C-alpha positions, 0 to 999 in steps of 0.5 A: 500500500502506498502511504505517501504521495508518489509525485513529490518527495517533500513535505512540511516538517511536523515535529514541534520545536518543543521536542515532543513527538506527541505535539503535532503542528498544523501550518495554517494555510498549508495545502497538505494540512488544509487537505487533512482539516477539510477532509470531512467537508470534501467527503460531503461534497463528493457525496453530493456530486455522486448523487447528482451524477449517479443516474441509473445505468441502461443497456447500450450506454457508452463509456470511453473506458471500463474504468469510467464505467466502473466509477459510474456504477460505483457512484450509482451503487453508493447512492442506492445502498450497496457496493460493487466489485469486479468479477470476471473479464474475458480476453481475446488475442486480437482485442485483448480484454473485451468484456468486463463483469461488475457485480453486487458485493453480495453476488455469488456464494463463498466456496467452503475452505479447508479448515486450518489444523487448529483447535478453534478455527475461525468460522466467519459468516459470508456476506455473499447471498447470490445477489443477481445485480450486475452490469456487464460491459462489452468493448467495441471499436467504432471508426478506430476509436475504442469504446465500452457499452453496457450489454447487460444490466440488472438492479434486482437485489435479494437482500436489504439495501443500506441507508446512507449512514450505513453504506459509507461503512462498506469496505469499498467506501472506507478510504484513508486519504493521504493527509490522514495517513501521514497524521496516523503514522505520526501519532503512531510513532509518538506512541498513541494507541489506535483508539486514541488516534481515532479520537484525536482525528475526530477532535481535529476534524470536528466530527461526532464519534464514528463519523470519520470516513473510515473505522478503527479497524481500517486504522489498525490494519493500515498501521500494521501494514505500514510497519511491516512495509517499513521493516521490509523496505528499510534496506531498499530505502537506505540503498536508494538514498545512498544512490540518489545522494551519490548521483546528486554529488556527481551532478554537482561535480559535473556542474562545477566542470561546466561552470567554474563559479558553481560551488559545493561541499559535502561530508561523508560518514564512516562508510564513506557514504555521502552524508550532508551536501550543500551547493550554490551558484555563481550568480547567487554568490555574486548576488550575496555580495550586494544583498547578503546583509539579510538572509532567510534560512528556510528549513521547514521541509524534509524528504518523505522518501529519504528523511533528509532535511532540506535547507534553502537560503534566500536573500531579497534583492533591491526589487523586493524579489526573493533570490536563491542563495544556496541549498543544503541537504542534512541527515538530521536536524541536530545543532551539529548538522545545522552548525556544519550547514551554516559554516559551509554557507559562509565558506561558499559565500567567500567568508562573508557573514550576514548581518541578520538571519531569519529562521523558523523556531528550532532549538538545534538551529538556534544553537548552530547560529550561536556557534557559527554566527555569533555576531549575526542577529538571529530573528525568528520569522513571525509568520512561522510562529503565527502558523503554529498558534492554531495547532498549539492553542486552539484545543486548550483555549476552545472558543477563546482562541480567536480572542487570544490570537488577536491579542497575541498579534497586538503583542507581537507589534508592541514597540517597547520591551517593558510594554511587551513583558507586562502585556505578556504576563497579563495575557498568560494570566488571563487565558490560564497558560502559565503552565503551557509548554509552548508559552514557555518556549515562546518566552524563552525565544523572546529576544528573537521574534517580538518587534519590541526586541528586534526593531533595531535589527536590519531586516531589509523588509524581509519580514513583510507579508509580501516577501513571506508570500513570495518565499512560499511561492518560490519554495512550492515552485522548486518542490512541486512534482519532484520524485528524486534528488536529481530532478530537484537539483535541476529544478533548483538550478533553473530557479537560481537563474536570475535572468528569470527575475522581473524587470522593473526598469521600465516601470514609470513611477508617478510623483505624488507630492512634487517635493524635490526629495521625492523626485531625487529619490525616484532617480536613484531608487528601484520602483520597489524601494521608491514606492515604500519611501514615497508612501512615507513621504506622503504620510509625512505631510500629516505630521507636525514637528516641535523643536526642542532646546537641544535641536531635536524634534518631537514629531506627532500625527496631527490627529494624534493617531500614534505616539510622539517620536523623537527625531535627533538632527545633527546638522554637522554631517547631516545625521538623523535618528528617529526613535521608531528605528525604521531606517535601522530596521528596513534601510528606508527612511521613516515619515518622521525623519522625512518630515524633519528633512522638509522642515530643514529645507533639504531638497535632496536626501543625503546619500547615506540614507539612500542605501546601495542595496535599494538603488537601481545601480545594484540591480541583478538584471541590467536596467534601462538607461536614463534615456528610457526613464526620460522617455517614460517621463515624456510619455507620462506628461503627454498622457496626463495633459491629454487625459486632463483635457478629455476629462474636462470635455467629458464632464460637460454632459452625461452623454459625453461622459458615457461615450468617453467611458465606454470608448476608454474601457474598450481601449484599455481592454485592447491595450491589455491584450497587446504583447509587451513592448520592448525598449525600442517600442518605448523609445519610438513612443517617446519620439512620437510624443516629441514630434507631436 
């Protein structure tokens, strides 16, 4: 019996960072686990679709294949309170199998068997009673196309048909889905007996006892079969893992011969077998010199075929794109293995260590970072923590969980450490979680995840929801449909090709305030970084400043929507420091500092506040020259002038407005359907504007 998906070798790690195998993690929004949590709903929907599609078969009805006919008859049987099985098939030399017989599960009679030579032989009563309900299929070839038609059909039963709540328990309809199989195996490994496993599944799915799409006997048989299969195939899997790792090593060696910039390293065990292996690409190493200040290390996936832990290093470029920096495969997740992975990564990146590293919550990984990257700031990505809250607290808190989750989210974003610890104690006391092991775990890691502790760490916007989503998309793209390490290696190589990155050089960036600092920043920053800074510039107009005796400023929103922020201005070398620490956190100036720059009549931002990592000149993909940017400006000015005139004329009457709106809508649809223009087309458009 296949217990795992055959099309993919990667799944989410499901062991809790608290170290207890009995603690199960369900990642909110994860496809695999959401399939498990929604299984009962899926069964209900499937049952509904069965009822809609299961019309009574008839003689002469045609199907494209015998499998299609079997599924159709099976749906009909389930709706009508019985199940079916395949009986005999008839084969010829010319046509192959040309007849299929499907019968009621109670068709025929059991033949008497020789009783085993035991003192108390088992005497099971057979369910077969000679029922004559049947559907016979015959194959024919019409105009060279093979099809199957019903040659005989009978729906006459000599036994009682079952109701809906009984028919679902027939063996033909009791199936354990793959997501449930993984959960059952995990609980079995944690030492849960079968009856407890069934109760846990019922609680997790929110169904009444006995309403799962399978019964306790099925779970017991599945666990027994899996244990037997694992024991029989353990040696084969070990050999396959060794062979695949050796093939991966050979692929790395071959790549290094073709590309001198490709780098890799590996370790071997006492038997000289490949143990751990890491690799990176020339483009990734070069990108690291520009964007290696903040690194995300994702270690949330492991191979279900080999048990290998996958680690992927990511960076963020100046356009906000996730860029792959390297990969590693580890035999285990101990601090020693993580230390080797981090040490090797630094070696592959030519000895340079990142300023900040973002990871999942893992004790072995934390120890490895403390050992190999003692001067690097370690941040636990808040998205990883939030994805575990439901699994950790939904059962003990019950109806209070949503309220807890909302308050926890507020707690994460408090700006002051003292406020965080005070509110944390109140939260723990209010929900009675003082003895909860996960609360203790989170508090012990508090130096790495609440905003109040990490607000001074440089993260380059790697903790935004937008970047988190791009990482998830990137990982799913390289992990989908991989059946062996060789194919995975090739897919990673394709993803590491920076030629596939989005080119944003031609994107026109509108000026919103006409302030000189905005125009100056637009000429230097990438569209991604400029949009973030522009948002802060626009919001800065809503803030008032109060100058202090020492030359500093108190900055506050005119509606007092947030607290006061202290901005320290040092005119000698044009230094500015805000108590919100946004520039130290993201590398982009905050609205409070920008407000003071305006008050100080600064028409350009100092160079040091337009970081190299956010500039156009640092782009991995060649950007368009300044002529192209100027051309875009000309095009935009021309369109703005034309649009203003069109608006003025169209507002004279309702008839004019309706006509203009209708024509512009059609024109917009037509333009969107056109192929993307290149540099030549843009330049031609600019020339046309100039001539007119």
